[in-house]
OpenMM code with the backbone's topology and positions (N, CA, C; nanometers):
from openmm import Vec3, app, unit

residues = "MET ASP SER CYS ARG SER ARG ASN ALA GLY PHE THR LEU LEU GLU VAL LEU VAL ALA LEU VAL ILE VAL GLY THR ALA LEU GLY ALA SER LEU ARG ALA VAL GLY SER LEU THR GLN ASN SER GLN GLN LEU ARG THR SER MET MET ALA THR TRP SER ALA GLU ASN ARG LEU ALA GLN ILE ARG LEU ALA HIS GLU TRP PRO ALA PHE GLY ASP ARG THR PHE ALA CYS PRO GLN GLY ASP LEU GLN LEU ILE CYS GLU GLU HIS VAL ILE ALA THR PRO ASN PRO SER PHE ARG ARG VAL GLU VAL PHE VAL TYR GLU VAL ASP ASN PRO GLU ARG ARG ILE ILE LYS LEU THR GLN VAL VAL PRO ASN ALA LEU".split()
positions = [
    Vec3(0.0806, -0.1188, 0.0000),
    Vec3(0.0000, 0.0000, 0.0000),
    Vec3(0.0860, 0.1267, 0.0000),
    Vec3(0.1995, 0.1213, 0.0700),
    Vec3(0.2886, 0.2374, 0.0727),
    Vec3(0.3485, 0.2667, -0.0649),
    Vec3(0.3733, 0.1639, -0.1459),
    Vec3(0.4305, 0.1862, -0.2784),
    Vec3(0.3300, 0.2540, -0.3710),
    Vec3(0.2014, 0.2303, -0.3551),
    Vec3(0.0981, 0.2970, -0.4357),
    Vec3(0.0895, 0.4444, -0.4004),
    Vec3(0.1028, 0.4764, -0.2730),
    Vec3(0.0965, 0.6168, -0.2315),
    Vec3(0.2138, 0.6969, -0.2856),
    Vec3(0.3322, 0.6434, -0.2830),
    Vec3(0.4494, 0.7172, -0.3288),
    Vec3(0.4466, 0.7376, -0.4798),
    Vec3(0.3855, 0.6458, -0.5542),
    Vec3(0.3720, 0.6621, -0.6988),
    Vec3(0.2779, 0.7765, -0.7348),
    Vec3(0.1719, 0.7979, -0.6621),
    Vec3(0.0720, 0.8995, -0.6912),
    Vec3(0.1046, 1.0340, -0.6273),
    Vec3(0.2118, 1.0460, -0.5543),
    Vec3(0.2422, 1.1678, -0.4797),
    Vec3(0.3004, 1.2783, -0.5671),
    Vec3(0.3632, 1.2506, -0.6809),
    Vec3(0.4298, 1.3549, -0.7588),
    Vec3(0.3906, 1.3507, -0.9054),
    Vec3(0.4591, 1.4361, -0.9843),
    Vec3(0.4350, 1.4433, -1.1281),
    Vec3(0.5381, 1.3576, -1.2003),
    Vec3(0.4994, 1.3075, -1.3148),
    Vec3(0.5954, 1.2322, -1.3953),
    Vec3(0.6821, 1.3307, -1.4723),
    Vec3(0.7940, 1.2818, -1.5196),
    Vec3(0.8846, 1.3655, -1.5976),
    Vec3(0.8147, 1.4196, -1.7224),
    Vec3(0.7333, 1.3412, -1.7858),
    Vec3(0.6605, 1.3841, -1.9050),
    Vec3(0.5651, 1.4986, -1.8737),
    Vec3(0.4947, 1.4927, -1.7624),
    Vec3(0.4028, 1.6009, -1.7236),
    Vec3(0.4788, 1.7309, -1.6971),
    Vec3(0.5931, 1.7202, -1.6338),
    Vec3(0.6743, 1.8399, -1.6069),
    Vec3(0.7245, 1.9010, -1.7373),
    Vec3(0.7690, 1.8182, -1.8303),
    Vec3(0.8177, 1.8690, -1.9594),
    Vec3(0.7062, 1.9358, -2.0390),
    Vec3(0.5871, 1.8776, -2.0385),
    Vec3(0.4729, 1.9385, -2.1087),
    Vec3(0.4393, 2.0736, -2.0459),
    Vec3(0.4406, 2.0817, -1.9137),
    Vec3(0.4130, 2.2083, -1.8458),
    Vec3(0.5183, 2.3128, -1.8807),
    Vec3(0.6458, 2.2726, -1.8878),
    Vec3(0.7526, 2.3667, -1.9246),
    Vec3(0.7372, 2.4167, -2.0683),
    Vec3(0.6958, 2.3295, -2.1593),
    Vec3(0.6733, 2.3710, -2.2982),
    Vec3(0.5595, 2.4722, -2.3047),
    Vec3(0.4536, 2.4491, -2.2310),
    Vec3(0.3390, 2.5420, -2.2301),
    Vec3(0.3816, 2.6768, -2.1728),
    Vec3(0.4533, 2.6765, -2.0622),
    Vec3(0.4985, 2.8018, -2.0005),
    Vec3(0.5960, 2.8745, -2.0934),
    Vec3(0.6864, 2.7998, -2.1562),
    Vec3(0.7825, 2.8613, -2.2493),
    Vec3(0.7139, 2.9255, -2.3683),
    Vec3(0.6137, 2.8600, -2.4223),
    Vec3(0.5385, 2.9159, -2.5352),
    Vec3(0.4650, 3.0437, -2.4940),
    Vec3(0.4054, 3.0416, -2.3764),
    Vec3(0.3345, 3.1606, -2.3278),
    Vec3(0.4320, 3.2765, -2.3055),
    Vec3(0.5486, 3.2487, -2.2505),
    Vec3(0.6478, 3.3550, -2.2288),
    Vec3(0.6995, 3.4110, -2.3609),
    Vec3(0.7214, 3.3230, -2.4583),
    Vec3(0.7656, 3.3687, -2.5906),
    Vec3(0.6637, 3.4607, -2.6563),
    Vec3(0.5369, 3.4235, -2.6476),
    Vec3(0.4303, 3.5075, -2.7036),
    Vec3(0.4220, 3.6410, -2.6311),
    Vec3(0.4409, 3.6393, -2.5010),
    Vec3(0.4381, 3.7642, -2.4228),
    Vec3(0.5519, 3.8567, -2.4627),
    Vec3(0.6717, 3.8018, -2.4806),
    Vec3(0.7860, 3.8837, -2.5214),
    Vec3(0.7643, 3.9434, -2.6601),
    Vec3(0.7068, 3.8667, -2.7508),
    Vec3(0.6785, 3.9177, -2.8849),
    Vec3(0.5773, 4.0317, -2.8790),
    Vec3(0.4760, 4.0182, -2.7942),
    Vec3(0.3746, 4.1232, -2.7797),
    Vec3(0.4353, 4.2497, -2.7203),
    Vec3(0.5208, 4.2351, -2.6205),
    Vec3(0.5857, 4.3521, -2.5599),
    Vec3(0.6763, 4.4208, -2.6613),
    Vec3(0.7489, 4.3439, -2.7409),
    Vec3(0.8343, 4.4023, -2.8451),
    Vec3(0.7536, 4.4785, -2.9480),
    Vec3(0.6401, 4.4255, -2.9861),
    Vec3(0.5526, 4.4926, -3.0819),
    Vec3(0.4985, 4.6235, -3.0244),
    Vec3(0.4588, 4.6221, -2.8983),
    Vec3(0.4097, 4.7442, -2.8338),
    Vec3(0.5182, 4.8510, -2.8260),
    Vec3(0.6410, 4.8100, -2.7971),
    Vec3(0.7522, 4.9047, -2.7905),
    Vec3(0.7770, 4.9680, -2.9268),
    Vec3(0.7756, 4.8875, -3.0317),
    Vec3(0.7969, 4.9401, -3.1665),
    Vec3(0.6841, 5.0354, -3.2062),
    Vec3(0.5597, 4.9995, -3.1769),
    Vec3(0.4466, 5.0865, -3.2083),
    Vec3(0.4550, 5.2177, -3.1318),
    Vec3(0.5005, 5.2122, -3.0089),
    Vec3(0.5154, 5.3329, -2.9280),
    Vec3(0.6187, 5.4268, -2.9895),
    Vec3(0.7292, 5.3723, -3.0375),
    Vec3(0.8331, 5.4535, -3.1012),
    Vec3(0.7809, 5.5160, -3.2303),
    Vec3(0.7074, 5.4401, -3.3095),
    Vec3(0.6521, 5.4938, -3.4340),
    Vec3(0.5495, 5.6034, -3.4058),
    Vec3(0.4700, 5.5864, -3.3029),
    Vec3(0.3724, 5.6885, -3.2649),
    Vec3(0.4427, 5.8162, -3.2204),
    Vec3(0.5498, 5.8036, -3.1429),
    Vec3(0.6279, 5.9193, -3.0982),
    Vec3(0.6870, 5.9932, -3.2191),
    Vec3(0.7439, 5.9190, -3.3134),
    Vec3(0.8019, 5.9796, -3.4338),
    Vec3(0.6945, 6.0512, -3.5148),
    Vec3(0.5794, 5.9894, -3.5311),
    Vec3(0.4703, 6.0507, -3.6065),
    Vec3(0.4202, 6.1776, -3.5382),
    Vec3(0.4086, 6.1741, -3.4068),
    Vec3(0.3615, 6.2912, -3.3329),
    Vec3(0.4607, 6.4069, -3.3475),
    Vec3(0.5897, 6.3787, -3.3354),
    Vec3(0.6901, 6.4848, -3.3468),
    Vec3(0.6990, 6.5396, -3.4893),
    Vec3(0.6807, 6.4535, -3.5886),
    Vec3(0.6785, 6.4995, -3.7272),
    Vec3(0.5573, 6.5890, -3.7512),
    Vec3(0.4448, 6.5551, -3.6939),
    Vec3(0.3248, 6.6387, -3.7052),
    Vec3(0.3498, 6.7751, -3.6428),
    Vec3(0.4153, 6.7777, -3.5274),
    Vec3(0.4478, 6.9063, -3.4637),
    Vec3(0.5365, 6.9912, -3.5535),
    Vec3(0.6342, 6.9293, -3.6179),
    Vec3(0.7241, 7.0047, -3.7061),
    Vec3(0.6472, 7.0671, -3.8221),
    Vec3(0.5605, 6.9888, -3.8857),
    Vec3(0.4819, 7.0407, -3.9980),
    Vec3(0.3849, 7.1485, -3.9505),
    Vec3(0.3195, 7.1256, -3.8371),
    Vec3(0.2262, 7.2257, -3.7839),
    Vec3(0.2994, 7.3548, -3.7457),
    Vec3(0.4213, 7.3431, -3.6952),
    Vec3(0.4986, 7.4627, -3.6612),
    Vec3(0.5211, 7.5499, -3.7841),
    Vec3(0.5587, 7.4873, -3.8967),
    Vec3(0.5826, 7.5650, -4.0188),
    Vec3(0.4532, 7.6285, -4.0696),
    Vec3(0.3443, 7.5537, -4.0681),
    Vec3(0.2178, 7.6097, -4.1160),
    Vec3(0.1675, 7.7206, -4.0239),
    Vec3(0.1877, 7.7065, -3.8947),
    Vec3(0.1497, 7.8130, -3.8001),
    Vec3(0.2359, 7.9361, -3.8210),
    Vec3(0.3627, 7.9149, -3.8503),
    Vec3(0.4530, 8.0276, -3.8770),
    Vec3(0.4040, 8.1076, -3.9985),
    Vec3(0.3607, 8.0395, -4.1016),
    Vec3(0.3080, 8.1073, -4.2211),
    Vec3(0.1820, 8.1861, -4.1859),
    Vec3(0.0906, 8.1242, -4.1097),
    Vec3(-0.0346, 8.1919, -4.0716),
    Vec3(-0.0076, 8.3148, -3.9856),
    Vec3(0.0761, 8.2991, -3.8841),
    Vec3(0.0978, 8.4082, -3.7885),
    Vec3(0.1737, 8.5255, -3.8495),
    Vec3(0.2629, 8.4964, -3.9438),
    Vec3(0.3403, 8.6033, -4.0085),
    Vec3(0.2652, 8.6641, -4.1267),
    Vec3(0.1455, 8.6113, -4.1562),
    Vec3(0.0674, 8.6541, -4.2734),
    Vec3(0.1556, 8.6503, -4.3979),
    Vec3(0.2329, 8.5431, -4.4071),
    Vec3(0.3295, 8.5249, -4.5158),
    Vec3(0.2566, 8.4867, -4.6440),
    Vec3(0.3014, 8.5406, -4.7549),
    Vec3(0.2533, 8.5031, -4.8872),
    Vec3(0.3678, 8.4259, -4.9519),
    Vec3(0.3710, 8.2929, -4.9334),
    Vec3(0.4881, 8.2159, -4.9759),
    Vec3(0.5041, 8.2131, -5.1278),
    Vec3(0.6283, 8.2150, -5.1705),
    Vec3(0.6598, 8.2089, -5.3134),
    Vec3(0.6378, 8.0673, -5.3649),
    Vec3(0.6000, 8.0567, -5.4930),
    Vec3(0.5827, 7.9251, -5.5537),
    Vec3(0.7146, 7.8501, -5.5536),
    Vec3(0.7043, 7.7189, -5.5430),
    Vec3(0.8242, 7.6357, -5.5523),
    Vec3(0.8402, 7.5455, -5.4322),
    Vec3(0.9574, 7.4854, -5.4268),
    Vec3(0.9881, 7.3883, -5.3230),
    Vec3(1.1095, 7.4338, -5.2436),
    Vec3(1.1107, 7.3981, -5.1165),
    Vec3(1.2297, 7.4217, -5.0350),
    Vec3(1.2377, 7.3145, -4.9280),
    Vec3(1.3597, 7.2870, -4.8869),
    Vec3(1.3857, 7.1851, -4.7853),
    Vec3(1.4605, 7.2506, -4.6708),
    Vec3(1.4246, 7.2139, -4.5484),
    Vec3(1.4907, 7.2703, -4.4313),
    Vec3(1.4852, 7.1701, -4.3161),
    Vec3(1.5786, 7.1842, -4.2242),
    Vec3(1.5809, 7.0974, -4.1064),
    Vec3(1.4712, 7.1421, -4.0106),
    Vec3(1.4051, 7.0462, -3.9491),
    Vec3(1.2988, 7.0776, -3.8530),
    Vec3(1.3019, 6.9769, -3.7386),
    Vec3(1.4119, 6.9741, -3.6626),
    Vec3(1.4247, 6.8739, -3.5559),
    Vec3(1.3247, 6.8968, -3.4433),
    Vec3(1.2914, 6.7891, -3.3771),
    Vec3(1.2045, 6.7940, -3.2588),
    Vec3(1.2733, 6.7116, -3.1501),
    Vec3(1.3218, 6.7770, -3.0465),
    Vec3(1.3911, 6.7066, -2.9392),
    Vec3(1.5148, 6.6379, -2.9935),
    Vec3(1.5288, 6.5097, -2.9671),
    Vec3(1.6440, 6.4336, -3.0147),
    Vec3(1.6199, 6.3706, -3.1517),
    Vec3(1.5050, 6.3959, -3.2115),
    Vec3(1.4697, 6.3386, -3.3413),
    Vec3(1.5075, 6.4354, -3.4526),
    Vec3(1.5958, 6.3916, -3.5410),
    Vec3(1.6393, 6.4748, -3.6533),
    Vec3(1.5448, 6.4545, -3.7714),
    Vec3(1.4767, 6.5629, -3.8105),
    Vec3(1.3775, 6.5569, -3.9171),
    Vec3(1.4124, 6.6557, -4.0278),
    Vec3(1.3626, 6.6263, -4.1468),
    Vec3(1.3759, 6.7156, -4.2626),
    Vec3(1.2356, 6.7477, -4.3108),
    Vec3(1.2080, 6.8764, -4.3325),
    Vec3(1.0787, 6.9189, -4.3854),
    Vec3(1.0964, 6.9650, -4.5293),
    Vec3(1.0032, 6.9271, -4.6136),
    Vec3(0.9967, 6.9766, -4.7515),
    Vec3(0.8680, 7.0562, -4.7651),
    Vec3(0.8814, 7.1773, -4.8155),
    Vec3(0.7650, 7.2639, -4.8333),
    Vec3(0.7414, 7.2836, -4.9824),
    Vec3(0.6190, 7.2583, -5.0253),
    Vec3(0.5802, 7.2768, -5.1653),
    Vec3(0.4675, 7.3799, -5.1689),
    Vec3(0.4906, 7.4892, -5.2414),
    Vec3(0.3877, 7.5927, -5.2565),
    Vec3(0.3335, 7.5814, -5.3986),
    Vec3(0.2012, 7.5618, -5.4084),
    Vec3(0.1356, 7.5311, -5.5350),
    Vec3(0.0223, 7.6312, -5.5579),
    Vec3(0.0011, 7.6671, -5.6829),
    Vec3(-0.1088, 7.7576, -5.7177),
    Vec3(-0.2431, 7.6870, -5.7008),
    Vec3(-0.3458, 7.7664, -5.6752),
    Vec3(-0.4829, 7.7156, -5.6683),
    Vec3(-0.5618, 7.7806, -5.7818),
    Vec3(-0.6813, 7.7323, -5.8117),
    Vec3(-0.7622, 7.7952, -5.9166),
    Vec3(-0.7921, 7.9427, -5.8863),
    Vec3(-0.8006, 7.9778, -5.7588),
    Vec3(-0.8219, 8.1171, -5.7201),
    Vec3(-0.6854, 8.1807, -5.6946),
    Vec3(-0.6482, 8.2841, -5.7699),
    Vec3(-0.5145, 8.3428, -5.7544),
    Vec3(-0.4931, 8.4110, -5.6187),
    Vec3(-0.5972, 8.4285, -5.5408),
    Vec3(-0.5827, 8.4896, -5.4084),
    Vec3(-0.5403, 8.3886, -5.3014),
    Vec3(-0.5274, 8.2630, -5.3410),
    Vec3(-0.4898, 8.1585, -5.2460),
    Vec3(-0.3741, 8.0766, -5.3018),
    Vec3(-0.2934, 8.0222, -5.2112),
    Vec3(-0.1880, 7.9279, -5.2478),
    Vec3(-0.1967, 7.8082, -5.1536),
    Vec3(-0.1674, 7.6937, -5.2101),
    Vec3(-0.1681, 7.5715, -5.1290),
    Vec3(-0.0249, 7.5409, -5.0843),
    Vec3(-0.0083, 7.5210, -4.9549),
    Vec3(0.1228, 7.4885, -4.8981),
    Vec3(0.1157, 7.3461, -4.8443),
    Vec3(0.2050, 7.2614, -4.8929),
    Vec3(0.2153, 7.1242, -4.8447),
    Vec3(0.3484, 7.1081, -4.7732),
    Vec3(0.3458, 7.0477, -4.6556),
    Vec3(0.4689, 7.0223, -4.5807),
    Vec3(0.4804, 6.8714, -4.5608),
    Vec3(0.5905, 6.8154, -4.6111),
    Vec3(0.6221, 6.6741, -4.5953),
    Vec3(0.7344, 6.6626, -4.4929),
    Vec3(0.7285, 6.5633, -4.4076),
    Vec3(0.8323, 6.5449, -4.3058),
    Vec3(0.8929, 6.4056, -4.3204),
    Vec3(1.0263, 6.4022, -4.3180),
    Vec3(1.1033, 6.2787, -4.3302),
    Vec3(1.2043, 6.2709, -4.2165),
    Vec3(1.2468, 6.1501, -4.1843),
    Vec3(1.3573, 6.1321, -4.0898),
    Vec3(1.4881, 6.1484, -4.1657),
    Vec3(1.5898, 6.2054, -4.0998),
    Vec3(1.7205, 6.2212, -4.1621),
    Vec3(1.7789, 6.0839, -4.1953),
    Vec3(1.7585, 5.9864, -4.1071),
    Vec3(1.8147, 5.8530, -4.1264),
    Vec3(1.7422, 5.7723, -4.2340),
    Vec3(1.6194, 5.8085, -4.2657),
    Vec3(1.5396, 5.7334, -4.3629),
    Vec3(1.4634, 5.8314, -4.4520),
    Vec3(1.5351, 5.9038, -4.5396),
    Vec3(1.4708, 6.0118, -4.6168),
    Vec3(1.3733, 5.9646, -4.7245),
    Vec3(1.3704, 5.8362, -4.7581),
    Vec3(1.2758, 5.7908, -4.8603),
    Vec3(1.1389, 5.7573, -4.8018),
    Vec3(1.1267, 5.7514, -4.6694),
    Vec3(0.9984, 5.7210, -4.6041),
    Vec3(0.9359, 5.8483, -4.5476),
    Vec3(0.8253, 5.8916, -4.6090),
    Vec3(0.7558, 6.0105, -4.5607),
    Vec3(0.6781, 5.9740, -4.4347),
    Vec3(0.6972, 6.0529, -4.3298),
    Vec3(0.6277, 6.0272, -4.2038),
    Vec3(0.4894, 6.0907, -4.2073),
    Vec3(0.4842, 6.2156, -4.2525),
    Vec3(0.3558, 6.2877, -4.2485),
    Vec3(0.3518, 6.3905, -4.3611),
    Vec3(0.2304, 6.4249, -4.4013),
    Vec3(0.2073, 6.5320, -4.4988),
    Vec3(0.0909, 6.6155, -4.4476),
    Vec3(0.1147, 6.7458, -4.4324),
    Vec3(0.0068, 6.8374, -4.3945),
    Vec3(-0.0083, 6.9421, -4.5041),
    Vec3(-0.1317, 6.9834, -4.5276),
    Vec3(-0.1626, 7.0810, -4.6316),
    Vec3(-0.2450, 7.1940, -4.5728),
    Vec3(-0.2166, 7.3138, -4.6226),
    Vec3(-0.2912, 7.4322, -4.5776),
    Vec3(-0.3081, 7.5273, -4.6953),
    Vec3(-0.4221, 7.5932, -4.7022),
    Vec3(-0.4462, 7.6956, -4.8042),
    Vec3(-0.4203, 7.8308, -4.7388),
    Vec3(-0.3365, 7.9108, -4.8041),
    Vec3(-0.2951, 8.0409, -4.7492),
    Vec3(-0.3584, 8.1533, -4.8316),
    Vec3(-0.4300, 8.2443, -4.7665),
    Vec3(-0.4868, 8.3574, -4.8399),
    Vec3(-0.3854, 8.4710, -4.8540),
    Vec3(-0.4014, 8.5498, -4.9598),
    Vec3(-0.3184, 8.6683, -4.9754),
    Vec3(-0.3794, 8.7790, -4.8908),
    Vec3(-0.3054, 8.8225, -4.7891),
    Vec3(-0.3580, 8.9210, -4.6946),
    Vec3(-0.3544, 9.0632, -4.7493),
    Vec3(-0.2906, 9.0861, -4.8616),
    Vec3(-0.2797, 9.2218, -4.9155),
    Vec3(-0.3985, 9.2627, -4.9975),
] * unit.nanometer
topology = app.Topology()
chain = topology.addChain("A")
for resn in residues:
    res = topology.addResidue(resn, chain)
    for name in ("N", "CA", "C"):
        topology.addAtom(name, app.Element.getBySymbol(name[0]), res)
């Protein structure tokens, strides 16, 4: 009778290994999810800062009552530790009293990937 009790008292090696595989799989999935959240957080931060850079330029045009010249120009527009490049395109509209200003923002490290594009119509204040 004592030998039956000692056999039923613990787990078999196979049960322990199956439990370890299940726990390992769950931990792996958790690490992948945390990594994905971290990457998404960084992309959201970059997008938010790029939006601020573009909005800063468009606000500068509005507040200065600037009548921007047609054409394109590129300038640095860093935000905090993030190095950004802004491209400004001034385009004619059907109404000659207005001009369309588009601001594109790119990262210095990845200039072929546009982060954001903002557009504003500027009236001629004169």
